[in-house]
C-alpha positions as CSV (number, residue, x, y, z in Angstrom):
1,M,-271.6,-22.2,-212.9
2,S,-274.1,-23.0,-210.1
3,A,-276.1,-26.1,-210.5
4,T,-279.3,-24.1,-209.9
5,L,-280.0,-20.8,-211.6
6,P,-282.5,-18.1,-210.4
7,P,-285.9,-18.6,-211.9
8,L,-285.5,-15.6,-214.2
9,A,-282.6,-17.3,-215.9
10,L,-284.9,-20.1,-217.0
11,H,-287.4,-17.8,-218.6
12,A,-288.1,-19.0,-222.1
13,P,-289.3,-16.2,-224.3
14,S,-292.3,-16.4,-226.6
15,D,-291.9,-16.3,-230.4
16,G,-292.5,-12.5,-230.2
17,E,-290.0,-12.1,-227.5
18,A,-287.5,-14.1,-229.3
19,S,-287.8,-12.0,-232.5
20,G,-287.3,-8.8,-230.5
21,A,-284.3,-10.0,-228.7
22,A,-281.9,-10.0,-231.7
23,A,-279.9,-7.2,-230.2
24,S,-279.1,-9.2,-227.1
25,A,-276.7,-12.0,-227.0
26,F,-278.3,-13.3,-223.8
27,V,-282.1,-13.1,-223.6
28,A,-283.3,-13.1,-220.1
29,A,-285.4,-11.1,-217.6
30,P,-283.7,-8.4,-215.6
31,A,-281.5,-9.9,-213.0
32,P,-279.7,-8.8,-209.8
33,P,-276.3,-7.2,-210.3
34,D,-274.4,-10.4,-209.5
35,D,-276.4,-12.4,-212.0
36,A,-275.7,-9.7,-214.7
37,R,-272.0,-10.0,-214.1
38,F,-272.2,-13.8,-214.5
39,R,-274.1,-13.4,-217.7
40,R,-271.5,-11.0,-219.1
41,L,-268.8,-13.5,-218.2
42,V,-270.6,-16.3,-220.0
43,E,-271.4,-14.1,-222.9
44,G,-267.8,-13.1,-223.4
45,V,-266.5,-16.7,-223.8
46,V,-265.6,-17.2,-227.5
47,D,-263.9,-20.7,-227.4
48,Y,-266.9,-22.5,-226.0
49,A,-270.6,-22.6,-227.0
50,I,-272.4,-22.1,-223.7
51,L,-276.2,-22.3,-223.9
52,M,-279.2,-23.3,-221.8
53,L,-282.0,-25.6,-222.9
54,D,-285.4,-26.0,-221.4
55,R,-286.7,-29.5,-220.4
56,E,-287.7,-30.3,-224.0
57,G,-284.3,-29.2,-225.4
58,R,-285.3,-25.8,-226.8
59,V,-282.5,-23.2,-226.8
60,M,-283.0,-20.5,-224.1
61,T,-279.7,-18.7,-224.1
62,W,-276.9,-18.1,-226.7
63,N,-273.4,-16.7,-226.2
64,V,-270.8,-15.3,-228.5
65,G,-268.9,-18.6,-228.6
66,A,-272.0,-20.4,-229.7
67,E,-272.5,-18.0,-232.6
68,R,-268.8,-18.3,-233.6
69,I,-268.7,-22.1,-233.5
70,K,-272.2,-22.9,-234.8
71,G,-272.9,-19.9,-237.1
72,W,-276.3,-18.9,-235.9
73,R,-277.2,-15.6,-234.3
74,A,-279.2,-15.5,-231.1
75,D,-282.4,-14.3,-232.9
76,E,-282.0,-17.2,-235.4
77,I,-281.8,-20.0,-232.8
78,I,-283.4,-19.1,-229.5
79,G,-286.6,-21.1,-229.1
80,R,-285.6,-23.8,-231.6
81,S,-284.8,-27.4,-230.6
82,F,-281.1,-28.2,-230.0
83,E,-281.6,-31.0,-232.5
84,T,-280.9,-28.4,-235.1
85,F,-277.1,-28.9,-234.4
86,Y,-277.2,-32.7,-235.1
87,P,-276.8,-34.6,-238.4
88,P,-280.0,-36.1,-239.8
89,E,-278.9,-39.7,-239.1
90,Q,-278.4,-38.9,-235.4
91,I,-281.8,-37.2,-235.3
92,A,-283.4,-40.2,-236.9
93,A,-281.8,-42.4,-234.4
94,G,-283.2,-40.3,-231.5
95,W,-279.7,-39.5,-230.2
96,P,-280.3,-35.9,-229.1
97,Q,-283.2,-36.9,-226.9
98,E,-281.1,-39.8,-225.6
99,E,-278.5,-37.3,-224.5
100,L,-281.0,-35.3,-222.5
101,R,-282.4,-38.5,-221.0
102,R,-279.0,-39.6,-219.8
103,A,-278.1,-36.2,-218.4
104,A,-281.4,-36.1,-216.5
105,A,-280.9,-39.6,-215.1
106,D,-277.2,-39.2,-214.3
107,G,-277.0,-35.5,-213.7
108,R,-274.4,-35.1,-216.4
109,F,-273.6,-36.5,-219.9
110,E,-270.4,-36.1,-221.9
111,D,-269.9,-37.1,-225.5
112,E,-267.9,-36.4,-228.7
113,G,-269.4,-36.5,-232.1
114,W,-270.2,-34.8,-235.4
115,R,-272.4,-31.6,-235.2
116,V,-273.8,-29.3,-237.9
117,R,-273.2,-25.6,-238.4
118,K,-275.7,-23.2,-239.9
119,D,-274.0,-23.5,-243.4
120,G,-274.4,-27.3,-243.3
121,T,-270.7,-28.1,-242.6
122,R,-269.9,-30.5,-239.9
123,F,-267.5,-30.2,-237.0
124,W,-266.3,-32.5,-234.3
125,A,-267.6,-31.4,-231.0
126,S,-267.0,-32.2,-227.4
127,V,-270.3,-31.8,-225.5
128,V,-271.1,-31.7,-221.8
129,I,-274.8,-31.5,-220.8
130,T,-275.7,-30.9,-217.2
131,A,-279.1,-31.3,-215.7
132,L,-280.3,-28.1,-213.8
133,R,-282.7,-28.6,-210.9
134,D,-284.3,-26.3,-208.3
135,D,-283.9,-26.6,-204.6
136,A,-286.7,-29.1,-204.5
137,G,-284.9,-31.3,-207.1
138,A,-287.3,-30.7,-209.9
139,L,-285.7,-30.6,-213.4
140,Q,-285.7,-27.1,-214.7
141,G,-283.7,-27.6,-217.9
142,F,-280.1,-28.2,-219.1
143,S,-276.8,-26.4,-219.5
144,K,-274.8,-27.4,-222.6
145,V,-271.2,-26.6,-223.2
146,S,-269.7,-27.5,-226.6
147,R,-266.2,-27.1,-227.9
148,D,-265.0,-27.4,-231.6
149,L,-262.4,-30.1,-231.7
150,S,-262.3,-30.4,-235.4
151,E,-258.6,-29.5,-235.7
152,R,-257.6,-31.9,-233.0
153,R,-259.8,-34.5,-234.6
154,R,-258.0,-33.9,-238.0
155,Q,-254.7,-34.2,-236.3
156,Q,-255.7,-37.4,-234.5
157,E,-257.1,-38.8,-237.7
158,A,-254.0,-37.8,-239.7
159,L,-251.9,-39.5,-237.0
160,R,-254.2,-42.5,-237.0
161,Q,-254.0,-42.8,-240.7
162,S,-250.2,-42.4,-240.6
163,E,-249.9,-45.1,-238.0
164,E,-252.3,-47.3,-240.0
165,Q,-250.3,-46.8,-243.1
166,L,-247.1,-47.5,-241.3
167,R,-248.7,-50.6,-239.8
168,L,-249.9,-51.8,-243.1
169,M,-246.5,-51.1,-244.7
170,V,-244.6,-52.9,-242.0
171,E,-247.1,-55.8,-242.1
172,S,-246.8,-56.1,-245.9
173,V,-243.0,-56.0,-246.1
174,K,-241.8,-59.4,-247.2
175,D,-238.1,-59.0,-247.4
176,Y,-237.6,-58.1,-243.8
177,A,-239.0,-59.7,-240.6
178,I,-240.2,-56.8,-238.6
179,F,-241.8,-57.4,-235.2
180,M,-242.0,-56.1,-231.6
181,L,-240.9,-57.7,-228.4
182,D,-242.0,-56.8,-224.9
183,P,-239.3,-56.0,-222.3
184,E,-239.0,-59.7,-221.5
185,G,-238.5,-60.7,-225.1
186,R,-241.9,-62.0,-225.9
187,V,-243.2,-61.5,-229.5
188,L,-246.0,-58.8,-229.6
189,S,-246.4,-58.3,-233.4
190,W,-245.6,-60.3,-236.6
191,N,-245.4,-59.0,-240.2
192,A,-245.6,-60.8,-243.5
193,G,-241.8,-60.8,-243.9
194,A,-241.4,-62.5,-240.6
195,A,-243.9,-65.2,-241.7
196,Q,-242.1,-65.7,-245.0
197,I,-238.6,-65.7,-243.6
198,K,-239.2,-67.7,-240.4
199,G,-242.1,-69.8,-241.5
200,Y,-244.4,-69.2,-238.5
201,T,-247.9,-67.6,-238.6
202,A,-248.7,-64.9,-236.2
203,D,-250.8,-67.1,-233.9
204,E,-247.9,-69.5,-233.6
205,V,-245.4,-67.0,-232.2
206,L,-247.3,-64.2,-230.4
207,L,-246.4,-64.0,-226.7
208,R,-243.7,-66.7,-227.2
209,D,-240.1,-65.9,-226.3
210,F,-238.0,-64.9,-229.3
211,S,-235.2,-67.3,-228.3
212,M,-237.3,-69.9,-230.3
213,F,-235.6,-68.5,-233.5
214,F,-232.0,-69.2,-232.2
215,T,-230.0,-72.4,-232.5
216,A,-229.8,-74.7,-229.5
217,A,-226.1,-73.8,-229.1
218,D,-226.8,-70.1,-229.1
219,V,-229.6,-70.5,-226.6
220,A,-227.3,-72.5,-224.4
221,A,-224.7,-69.8,-224.7
222,G,-227.2,-67.1,-223.6
223,K,-227.1,-65.1,-226.9
224,P,-230.8,-64.1,-226.9
225,A,-230.6,-62.5,-223.5
226,Q,-227.2,-61.0,-224.4
227,E,-228.7,-59.2,-227.5
228,L,-231.5,-57.7,-225.4
229,R,-229.0,-56.5,-222.8
230,T,-226.8,-54.9,-225.4
231,A,-229.8,-53.1,-227.0
232,Y,-231.0,-52.0,-223.5
233,R,-227.6,-50.7,-222.6
234,E,-226.6,-49.1,-225.9
235,G,-230.0,-48.4,-227.5
236,R,-229.3,-50.7,-230.4
237,A,-227.7,-54.1,-231.1
238,E,-226.7,-55.5,-234.5
239,T,-225.4,-59.0,-235.1
240,E,-225.3,-61.7,-237.7
241,G,-225.6,-65.4,-237.3
242,W,-227.5,-68.6,-238.0
243,R,-231.2,-68.6,-237.1
244,V,-233.8,-71.4,-237.2
245,R,-236.9,-71.6,-239.3
246,K,-240.1,-73.4,-238.3
247,D,-239.1,-76.4,-240.4
248,G,-235.7,-76.6,-238.6
249,S,-233.6,-75.3,-241.5
250,L,-231.0,-72.7,-240.9
251,F,-230.6,-69.3,-242.5
252,W,-227.9,-66.6,-242.1
253,A,-229.6,-63.6,-240.6
254,N,-228.6,-59.9,-240.1
255,V,-230.5,-58.8,-237.0
256,V,-231.0,-55.2,-235.6
257,I,-232.7,-54.8,-232.2
258,T,-233.7,-51.3,-231.1
259,T,-235.1,-50.3,-227.8
260,V,-238.6,-48.6,-227.7
261,R,-239.1,-46.2,-224.8
262,A,-242.0,-44.0,-223.6
263,A,-241.6,-40.2,-223.4
264,D,-240.5,-40.6,-219.8
265,G,-237.8,-43.0,-220.7
266,E,-239.6,-46.1,-219.5
267,L,-238.7,-49.2,-221.5
268,R,-241.7,-50.4,-223.5
269,G,-240.0,-53.2,-225.4
270,F,-237.8,-53.8,-228.5
271,A,-238.2,-53.5,-232.3
272,K,-236.5,-56.3,-234.1
273,V,-235.7,-56.3,-237.9
274,T,-234.2,-59.5,-239.4
275,R,-232.9,-60.0,-243.0
276,D,-232.2,-63.3,-244.6
277,L,-228.7,-63.0,-246.0
278,T,-228.2,-66.7,-246.8
279,S,-227.7,-66.0,-250.5
280,Q,-225.2,-63.2,-249.9
281,R,-223.3,-65.3,-247.5
282,R,-223.1,-68.2,-250.0
283,L,-221.9,-65.8,-252.6
284,L,-219.2,-64.5,-250.2
285,E,-218.2,-68.0,-249.4
286,L,-218.0,-68.8,-253.1
287,E,-215.8,-65.7,-253.6
288,H,-213.5,-66.8,-250.8
289,A,-213.4,-70.3,-252.2
290,S,-212.6,-68.9,-255.6
291,Q,-209.8,-66.8,-254.1
292,R,-208.4,-69.9,-252.2
293,T,-208.7,-71.9,-255.5
294,N,-206.7,-69.2,-257.3
295,E,-204.1,-69.2,-254.6
296,F,-204.0,-73.0,-254.7
297,I,-203.6,-73.0,-258.5
298,A,-200.8,-70.5,-258.3
299,M,-199.0,-72.6,-255.7
300,L,-199.7,-75.8,-257.8
301,A,-198.2,-74.1,-260.8
302,H,-195.1,-73.3,-258.9
303,E,-194.8,-76.8,-257.5
304,L,-195.4,-78.3,-261.0
305,R,-192.8,-76.0,-262.6
306,N,-190.1,-76.9,-260.1
307,P,-189.8,-80.6,-261.2
308,L,-190.3,-79.6,-264.8
309,A,-187.2,-77.5,-264.7
310,P,-184.6,-80.3,-264.2
311,I,-186.5,-82.5,-266.7
312,R,-186.2,-79.9,-269.4
313,N,-182.5,-79.2,-268.4
314,A,-181.8,-82.9,-268.6
315,A,-183.4,-83.2,-272.0
316,N,-181.4,-80.2,-273.3
317,V,-178.2,-81.7,-271.9
318,L,-178.9,-85.0,-273.6
319,Q,-179.5,-83.4,-277.0
320,L,-176.1,-81.7,-276.8
321,Q,-174.2,-84.9,-276.1
322,P,-172.1,-85.8,-279.2
323,A,-172.2,-89.5,-278.5
324,L,-176.0,-89.6,-278.0
325,P,-177.4,-92.9,-279.5
326,A,-179.6,-92.2,-282.5
327,A,-182.6,-93.9,-280.8
328,A,-182.3,-91.5,-277.8
329,L,-182.7,-88.3,-279.7
330,P,-186.4,-88.8,-280.5
331,M,-187.0,-89.7,-276.8
332,C,-185.4,-86.3,-275.8
333,Q,-187.6,-84.6,-278.3
334,I,-190.7,-86.3,-276.9
335,I,-189.7,-85.2,-273.4
336,E,-189.2,-81.6,-274.7
337,R,-192.6,-81.6,-276.4
338,Q,-194.4,-83.0,-273.3
339,I,-192.7,-80.5,-271.0
340,G,-193.9,-77.8,-273.3
341,H,-197.4,-79.2,-273.3
342,M,-197.5,-79.4,-269.5
343,T,-196.1,-75.9,-269.2
344,R,-198.8,-74.6,-271.5
345,L,-201.5,-76.3,-269.4
346,V,-200.2,-74.7,-266.3
347,D,-200.1,-71.3,-267.9
348,D,-203.7,-71.8,-269.3
349,L,-205.0,-72.8,-265.8
350,L,-203.5,-69.6,-264.3
351,D,-204.8,-67.4,-267.1
352,V,-208.3,-68.8,-266.8
353,G,-208.3,-68.0,-263.1
354,R,-207.3,-64.4,-264.0
355,I,-209.9,-64.0,-266.6
356,V,-212.7,-65.4,-264.4
357,N,-211.7,-62.9,-261.7
358,G,-211.2,-60.0,-264.1
359,K,-207.4,-59.8,-263.4
360,I,-206.0,-60.7,-266.8
361,V,-203.4,-58.2,-267.9
362,V,-203.0,-57.4,-271.6
363,E,-200.1,-55.1,-272.7
364,R,-200.7,-52.5,-275.4
365,V,-197.5,-52.1,-277.4
366,P,-196.9,-51.9,-281.2
367,L,-196.2,-55.3,-282.8
368,D,-196.1,-57.1,-286.1
369,Y,-198.7,-59.9,-286.1
370,R,-196.6,-61.8,-288.6
371,D,-194.1,-62.5,-285.8
372,V,-197.0,-63.9,-283.7
373,V,-198.0,-66.2,-286.5
374,L,-194.6,-67.5,-287.2
375,A,-193.8,-68.0,-283.5
376,S,-197.1,-69.9,-282.9
377,L,-196.5,-72.1,-285.9
378,E,-193.0,-73.1,-284.8
379,A,-194.3,-73.8,-281.3
380,V,-197.0,-76.2,-282.6
381,R,-195.0,-77.8,-285.5
382,P,-193.3,-80.5,-283.3
383,L,-196.7,-81.7,-282.2
384,A,-198.0,-81.9,-285.7
385,D,-194.8,-83.6,-286.9
386,A,-195.2,-86.2,-284.2
387,R,-198.6,-87.1,-285.7
388,R,-197.3,-86.8,-289.3
389,Q,-199.8,-84.0,-289.9
390,L,-199.3,-81.5,-292.7
391,L,-199.1,-78.0,-291.3
392,L,-199.6,-75.4,-294.1
393,L,-199.1,-71.6,-293.9
394,G,-200.5,-69.4,-296.6
395,A,-198.6,-66.4,-297.9
396,L,-198.5,-63.6,-295.3
397,P,-199.3,-60.0,-296.1
398,P,-196.2,-57.8,-296.2
399,Q,-197.1,-55.8,-293.1
400,L,-199.5,-56.6,-290.2
401,P,-199.1,-53.8,-287.6
402,M,-201.1,-54.1,-284.4
403,V,-201.2,-52.7,-280.9
404,G,-201.5,-55.5,-278.3
405,D,-199.7,-58.2,-276.3
406,A,-197.7,-60.5,-278.6
407,T,-197.4,-63.1,-275.9
408,R,-201.2,-63.2,-275.3
409,L,-202.0,-63.3,-279.1
410,A,-199.5,-66.1,-279.6
411,Q,-201.1,-67.9,-276.7
412,A,-204.6,-67.6,-278.3
413,L,-203.4,-68.7,-281.8
414,Q,-201.4,-71.6,-280.4
415,N,-204.5,-72.8,-278.5
416,L,-206.4,-72.8,-281.8
417,L,-203.5,-74.7,-283.5
418,H,-203.2,-77.2,-280.6
419,N,-206.9,-77.8,-280.8
420,A,-206.6,-78.5,-284.5
421,V,-203.7,-80.9,-284.0
422,R,-205.6,-82.7,-281.2
423,Y,-208.8,-83.3,-283.2
424,T,-207.2,-84.1,-286.5
425,H,-206.3,-87.7,-287.2
426,D,-202.7,-88.8,-287.8
427,G,-201.6,-87.7,-291.3
428,G,-204.3,-85.0,-291.5
429,E,-204.0,-81.5,-292.8
430,I,-204.1,-78.2,-291.0
431,R,-204.1,-74.8,-292.8
432,L,-203.3,-71.4,-291.3
433,L,-204.3,-68.5,-293.5
434,V,-203.9,-64.8,-292.7
435,R,-205.5,-62.0,-294.8
436,V,-206.3,-58.3,-294.5
437,E,-209.9,-57.2,-294.9
438,G,-210.3,-53.4,-294.6
439,A,-208.9,-52.4,-291.2
440,S,-209.0,-55.9,-289.8
441,C,-206.7,-58.9,-289.9
442,V,-208.5,-62.2,-290.4
443,T,-206.8,-65.5,-289.3
444,T,-208.4,-68.9,-290.1
445,V,-207.2,-72.2,-288.7
446,S,-208.8,-75.1,-290.7
447,D,-208.5,-78.8,-290.4
448,N,-210.0,-82.0,-291.9
449,G,-210.4,-83.7,-288.6
450,A,-213.2,-84.7,-286.2
451,G,-215.5,-81.7,-286.9
452,I,-218.1,-80.2,-284.6
453,A,-221.8,-81.1,-284.4
454,P,-224.0,-78.1,-285.4
455,A,-225.7,-78.0,-282.0
456,A,-222.3,-77.8,-280.2
457,L,-221.0,-74.7,-282.1
458,H,-222.5,-72.3,-279.5
459,R,-221.1,-74.1,-276.5
460,I,-217.5,-75.2,-277.4
461,F,-216.2,-71.9,-276.1
462,D,-217.7,-72.5,-272.6
463,L,-215.1,-72.9,-269.9
464,F,-214.2,-76.5,-269.0
465,H,-216.6,-77.8,-271.7
466,Q,-215.5,-80.9,-273.7
467,E,-217.8,-82.0,-276.5
468,P,-218.0,-85.8,-276.8
469,S,-216.8,-87.3,-280.0
470,D,-216.7,-90.9,-281.2
471,E,-213.4,-90.1,-283.0
472,R,-211.7,-88.7,-279.9
473,Q,-208.7,-90.7,-278.8
474,P,-207.4,-90.8,-275.2
475,S,-204.6,-88.5,-276.3
476,Q,-207.2,-86.0,-277.3
477,S,-208.4,-85.4,-273.7
478,G,-207.9,-82.0,-272.2
479,L,-209.1,-79.5,-269.6
480,G,-211.6,-77.8,-271.9
481,I,-210.1,-74.3,-271.3
482,G,-208.1,-73.7,-274.5
483,L,-210.9,-72.3,-276.7
484,S,-212.5,-70.4,-273.9
485,L,-209.1,-68.8,-273.0
486,A,-208.4,-68.0,-276.7
487,R,-211.8,-66.2,-277.1
488,S,-211.2,-64.2,-274.0
489,L,-207.7,-63.1,-275.0
490,I,-208.9,-62.1,-278.5
491,E,-211.8,-60.2,-277.1
492,H,-209.4,-58.3,-274.7
493,H,-207.7,-57.2,-277.9
494,G,-211.0,-55.9,-279.4
495,G,-211.3,-58.9,-281.7
496,M,-213.7,-61.8,-282.3
497,L,-213.4,-65.6,-282.5
498,S,-215.9,-67.8,-284.1
499,A,-216.2,-71.5,-285.2
500,H,-217.7,-73.3,-288.2
501,S,-218.0,-76.9,-289.1
502,A,-220.1,-78.9,-291.6
503,G,-220.6,-81.6,-289.0
504,L,-218.9,-84.5,-287.3
505,G,-216.1,-86.0,-289.3
506,R,-216.0,-83.0,-291.7
507,G,-213.3,-80.8,-290.2
508,S,-213.5,-77.4,-288.5
509,T,-212.6,-73.8,-289.2
510,F,-211.9,-71.2,-286.5
511,T,-211.8,-67.6,-287.6
512,M,-210.1,-64.9,-285.6
513,L,-210.7,-61.2,-286.3
514,L,-208.3,-58.6,-285.0
515,P,-208.0,-54.8,-285.6
516,L,-205.0,-53.5,-287.4
517,R,-203.1,-50.4,-286.7
518,G,-201.9,-48.0,-289.4
519,N,-202.7,-50.4,-292.2
520,D,-201.1,-48.2,-294.9
521,G,-198.5,-50.7,-296.2
522,T,-195.6,-48.9,-294.5
523,A,-193.4,-50.6,-291.9
524,D,-192.9,-49.2,-288.5
525,A,-189.2,-49.1,-287.5
526,E,-190.2,-50.3,-284.0
527,L,-191.6,-53.5,-285.5
528,A,-188.5,-54.6,-287.3
529,A,-187.2,-57.8,-285.9
530,T,-183.6,-57.7,-284.8
531,P,-181.8,-61.1,-284.2
532,L,-180.2,-61.4,-280.8
533,P,-176.4,-61.5,-280.8
534,V,-174.7,-64.7,-279.9
535,A,-173.6,-64.7,-276.3
536,S,-169.9,-65.0,-275.5
537,A,-168.8,-67.1,-272.5
538,R,-169.9,-65.7,-269.2
539,R,-169.3,-66.8,-265.6
540,V,-172.7,-68.0,-264.3
541,L,-173.8,-68.8,-260.8
542,V,-176.9,-71.0,-260.5
543,V,-178.7,-70.8,-257.0
544,D,-181.5,-73.2,-256.4
545,D,-182.3,-75.5,-253.5
546,N,-183.7,-78.0,-256.0
547,R,-180.4,-79.9,-256.5
548,D,-181.6,-81.7,-259.7
549,A,-182.6,-78.3,-261.2
550,T,-179.3,-76.8,-260.3
551,D,-177.1,-79.6,-261.5
552,T,-178.9,-80.1,-264.8
553,M,-178.8,-76.3,-265.5
554,L,-175.1,-76.3,-264.7
555,R,-174.4,-79.1,-267.1
556,F,-176.4,-77.4,-269.8
557,L,-174.5,-74.1,-269.3
558,Q,-171.2,-75.9,-269.4
559,L,-172.1,-77.6,-272.6
560,L,-172.9,-74.2,-274.1
561,G,-169.4,-73.1,-273.2
562,H,-170.1,-71.0,-270.0
563,P,-168.1,-71.5,-266.8
564,A,-170.8,-72.2,-264.2
565,R,-171.0,-72.9,-260.5
566,G,-174.0,-74.0,-258.4
567,A,-175.2,-73.2,-254.9
568,Y,-178.1,-74.8,-253.0
569,D,-178.9,-72.0,-250.5
570,G,-178.3,-68.3,-250.0
571,D,-175.4,-68.5,-247.7
572,E,-173.5,-70.9,-250.0
573,A,-174.3,-68.6,-252.9
574,L,-172.7,-65.6,-251.2
575,A,-169.6,-67.6,-250.3
576,I,-169.1,-68.8,-253.9
577,A,-169.9,-65.4,-255.4
578,E,-167.0,-63.8,-253.4
579,Q,-164.5,-66.2,-254.9
580,F,-166.1,-67.0,-258.3
581,K,-167.0,-63.3,-259.3
582,P,-170.0,-64.4,-261.5
583,E,-171.1,-62.1,-264.3
584,L,-174.6,-63.6,-264.3
585,V,-176.6,-65.1,-261.4
586,L,-179.7,-67.3,-261.9
587,L,-181.3,-66.9,-258.5
588,D,-184.2,-69.0,-257.2
589,L,-186.7,-67.0,-255.0
590,N,-187.7,-69.7,-252.5
591,M,-185.0,-71.5,-250.6
592,P,-183.4,-71.9,-247.2
593,G,-180.7,-69.6,-246.0
594,G,-182.4,-66.4,-247.2
595,D,-185.0,-65.9,-249.9
596,G,-184.0,-64.6,-253.4
597,F,-184.8,-61.0,-252.5
598,S,-182.5,-60.9,-249.5
599,V,-179.8,-62.8,-251.4
600,L,-180.1,-60.2,-254.2
601,R,-179.5,-57.3,-251.8
602,R,-176.5,-59.0,-250.3
603,L,-175.0,-59.9,-253.7
604,R,-175.2,-56.2,-254.7
605,T,-173.0,-55.3,-251.7
606,L,-170.1,-57.6,-252.7
607,D,-166.9,-56.3,-254.2
608,G,-167.2,-57.0,-257.9
609,A,-170.9,-57.6,-257.7
610,P,-172.6,-59.5,-260.6
611,A,-173.6,-57.2,-263.4
612,F,-176.8,-59.2,-264.2
613,I,-179.1,-61.1,-261.8
614,A,-182.1,-62.9,-263.0
615,A,-185.0,-64.2,-260.8
616,M,-185.7,-67.9,-261.4
617,T,-189.1,-69.0,-260.0
618,G,-192.2,-71.0,-260.6
619,Y,-194.4,-67.9,-260.2
620,G,-194.9,-66.1,-263.6
621,Q,-197.9,-63.8,-263.1
622,P,-197.6,-60.1,-264.2
623,S,-197.7,-59.1,-260.5
624,D,-194.7,-61.5,-259.8
625,R,-192.7,-59.9,-262.7
626,R,-193.4,-56.4,-261.4
627,T,-192.3,-57.5,-257.9
628,T,-188.9,-58.9,-259.1
629,H,-188.4,-55.9,-261.4
630,E,-189.0,-53.4,-258.6
631,A,-186.7,-55.4,-256.3
632,G,-183.8,-54.9,-258.8
633,F,-183.8,-58.1,-260.8
634,Q,-182.9,-57.5,-264.5
635,A,-184.8,-60.6,-265.8
636,H,-187.6,-62.9,-264.7
637,L,-187.4,-66.5,-265.7
638,T,-190.4,-68.8,-265.2
639,K,-189.6,-72.4,-264.5
640,P,-189.1,-74.6,-266.4
641,V,-186.7,-72.3,-268.2
642,G,-186.5,-73.0,-272.0
643,A,-183.3,-72.9,-274.0
644,E,-184.4,-69.8,-275.9
645,Q,-185.2,-67.9,-272.6
646,L,-181.8,-68.9,-271.2
647,L,-179.9,-67.9,-274.4
648,E,-181.6,-64.5,-274.4
649,V,-180.7,-63.9,-270.7
650,L,-177.1,-64.8,-271.5
651,R,-177.0,-62.3,-274.4
652,N,-178.6,-59.6,-272.3
653,A,-176.1,-60.3,-269.5
654,A,-173.2,-59.9,-272.0
655,E,-174.6,-56.5,-273.1
656,E,-175.0,-55.4,-269.5
657,S,-171.5,-56.5,-268.7
658,Y,-170.1,-54.6,-271.6
659,R,-172.2,-51.5,-270.8
660,T,-171.2,-51.3,-267.1
661,Q,-167.5,-51.7,-268.0
662,Q,-167.4,-48.8,-270.4
663,P,-166.3,-45.4,-269.0
664,G,-169.2,-43.1,-268.1
665,T,-171.8,-45.8,-268.4
666,G,-172.5,-46.4,-264.7
667,Q,-171.1,-48.5,-261.9
668,R,-170.6,-52.2,-262.4
669,G,-173.3,-54.2,-260.7
670,A,-175.8,-51.4,-260.4
671,P,-179.3,-52.8,-260.5
C-alpha cells in the first residue's frame, strides 16, 4: 500500500452517507481504474482487518476481513471511533489515542493486545498502525492492519502453562536433584531436591562448576569432565559413586546426565538428575555381609565338626574297652554329652542363618509324633540326669499322625527341653505332656525352675535375646537362639509356640500346638516303626585326611567287629581299595590327592567296586545332602558321626551288599 493515498480515498462520509453505504464494503468517492482495483484487492482480504482512520481515529473504510474478525458490518462501524474495538480498561487508560500519537510521531506503531468483537468477546490481536501523509507531509489519517492471533496466543499460553507446570514440578521434586548445566558444566538451575540432597541453596551454586559435588579424588582423576564427554558423545551418561554434600558428608549417588540440544543440533547444555541411594547401598552391603556371614558360619561349622569327630570316636572307643576303670566311664559320658551339646549349637547356628534368609527347608512326609517325643526325650535325658533332674513323660495318645519333618520337630522340642534343663535347678522337675485337642496336638514342657518375668514373655523368642536372671549360673549361658529357632520351626509346620510363667522363681510352661493328620484313631502302616537289623561284619575303608578322625573311627569299627582299614588321601584310598576290596567306604569330601567326588568316581571303576559309599563331611545343609546324593553317594554322614548314625549305615551297607549279590538285582557296586 502506498504511504499516501489519493484525496478521494480519505473522504470521510457524513452520517447520512454512512447510513446509505451499507451495500458497499468500501465507502469512498469514485476513483480512477487503478485505485478501484486496489480497493477490490484490499476488500477481498479475509485474514486481516484492513481499515483506514481519520486523524481523530474514526473508521473511514472497512474490508471483509475486518467484518469477519471484529463482527461489525461496514454500515455499523464506519464513522465511529476505533476505540470501539478496545476493552474498557484500555480506553480508560487512554491507550487507543496513545497508539495514534506514537504512530504519528514515529510513522508506524506495532502492538499486540486484547481487542473486543461486536458480541463482546475478546481476541488477541496483532496491530500495525501507519501514519498517512500527503506530499507536503501533512497528516491525513492512519491505516490500520489487524490480525486475530487468538489461536496462536492460546497455543503459546498452553505451552507457557505447560512449561510453568513442568518447572514447578521439577522445582518441587524433593527425592531427586534435577538441575541444568551449561556446556561448560556450570549450574544454571536448582530444584528443591537438589537443595535437600546436596545441602546448597540456589544462590550458593548457580554459575559454579558442578565438580564441586565430587570428591577430591574424583576431581583429581578428571571424572566430572569425563561424565560430560560421555554425555556429549553418546547423548547420555549414567554412573554411580560417592558425592559430597555442603557439610562435607558423603552420599552414594545415582547420576544421569543427558545432553540438551537446539533444533539445529547445537549443544545448549546438560540436564542432570541425581538420586541419593545411600540407604539402598547400605542395605546391599548388609545383604552381602549377611551372605558372607552365612558362608563363614557354614565354614566354621565344618571346621568345628572336624575336631569333634575324633573326640566322639575316642569316647566311643573308650566306652567299649572291657578294662576301662570305673571312674573313667562317667568322664566318657561327659565327653559324649558335651560333644552332643556342641553339635547342637553348631546346627542351631546354621539353621538360624537359613531361617533369617528364608532358606530353611522343611520336609512334608507322614510321621508319628510319638516317635519325635520319645527321641527328643532320650536325647535330653543324659543332660537332666547329670543335674539329677526328674524328667517325667505323661501317657502318650495311641496315635499322633502328622505330616512334617521329624528331624525339625525333634529339634524344636529338644530346644524346649534343653531350655527347661538349663533354667531348672539341680534336682528340679521337668514334665512333658502330650494331648489331643480336636484336630491339634498340644505339647507342654513345664518346669519348676527360674521362671520368666511377665514383661519378658513377649521378647524371649527374639533372636539372640537372653533374659537376665539372678538365678542363672555360668553353665546356663547360651547363644539366645534356641527358643527363636523352635518357634520358627513350629510355625513352618503350621503350628504355634507360646510361653507362660507366674514370675521369676516360679517355673515356666511352653506350649506347642501342631496340626494332626487323619486323627481318626487308626494307624498308618507307613508310620509303623521297624527296628533296624543288626549289621553283620563288613569290610570298611575309612578315608579322611584328619588322621585322628581316621584312626579313632578305625578303632571304633574294629571294636564293633568290622575289619577296617584307613587312608589319609585319595590316592592311598584307591591303592588300598584295590587290595582290600571294601564293602563300605566312609569317604571324606575335602582332602588332598583328589576330593571325595573324584575319588568316588574312581572307586566305582575298580574291579569289585564297593557296594556302599557314604560321604563323610562337616557340611550338613540340605543342599549339601542333595549334592552328594546326585553325585552317587548312598549316605551322607555329618561330622561328628554318632554311633547310631554309623550303625545305621553299617546295616544299610549290609542290605545293599546282599541286594547287589542276588541274581537279577543289579550289578555290584552300582551307585
